[in-house]
C-alpha positions, 0 to 999 in steps of 0.5 A, a space after each residue: 530352617 537352619 540346623 544349630 552347629 555344635 562346637 566342642 573345645 578338647 584339649 590333649 594333654 600328657 607328658 612329652 612324646 606320649 603321642 598327642 600330636 600323632 593321635 590328632 594327626 591320625 583323627 584328621 586323616 593325615 596318617 602317621 608321621 615316624 619323625 618326632 616333632 616337638 609341639 611349641 606351645 599348642 597346636 590348634 586344628 579344627 575338624 568339621 563333620 555335619 553340624 559338628 565342629 571339633 576344636 582340638 588343642 594339642 598342648 605341648 608337654 614340656 615343663 617350659 610351656 606350663 605358663 602357655 598351656 595355662 591360657 589354653 584351659 580356659 573354655 575347654 569342654 573336654 580333656 584327653 589325657 594321654 600316656 604312653 603304655 610303655 613308660 609307666 612315668 607318663 601314667 604316673 604324671 596324670 594327676 600332675 596334669 589334672 592339677 594343672 588344669 584344675 588350677 586354671 579351669 575350676 570346673 570339672 569337665 568331661 575327661 578321657 584316659 588314653 594309653 597310646 602306643 599300645 602297638 609297642 606293649 611287650 607282655 610282661 614288661 615291667 616298665 609297661 602300664 597294665 591295662 587293668 591298672 589304667 581302667 582302675 584309675 579311670 574308674 577312680 577318676 570317674 568316682 572323683 569327677 562325677 563323670 564316666 571317665 572312659 579308658 582306651 588304649 590306641 595306636 596312632 600307628 595303626 589307628 586303633 581307637 583313634 576315632 573312638 577317643 573323640 566320639 566318646 568324649 563327644 558323647 560324654 560332653 553332650 551328656 554333661 551339657 544335657 544334665 546342666 540344661 536339666 539342672 
């Protein structure tokens, strides 16, 4: 008897230079690269483990790529919204990313809020995003979307919570799929 393969289409979105590519590379076991490389449009990778296939779409955050990004939202089953904890403006732009996604994908899908670069946070800095504010926003997203929206802080440099980002989102997607089957 053959086992059924589970495939997940995930998209990483957020402002430029928040660490989306570094998160993806760390998750794939490629380590951390110091040099910043701009994602041109989108970058696509697959990670397989057991009967699970993760299609991970790393979408460029620059405004010039908006029309390119829009084509990748269709069929996405999970969203990883990434901001840089050391740059409050990237956190403030998360609603813009949600709006862009919802304009092209009418269905609200499971999502994860990720504050990256936690290793660079300086205590007491006014420009950094406090974890309490991000957790509060994740709860508001959960109330709005009807999904549990986990918030995790990560460090692509140290690997903090990188695997958890993808495993928690996978759990949320599985739960959503089960609830749709029962509906």
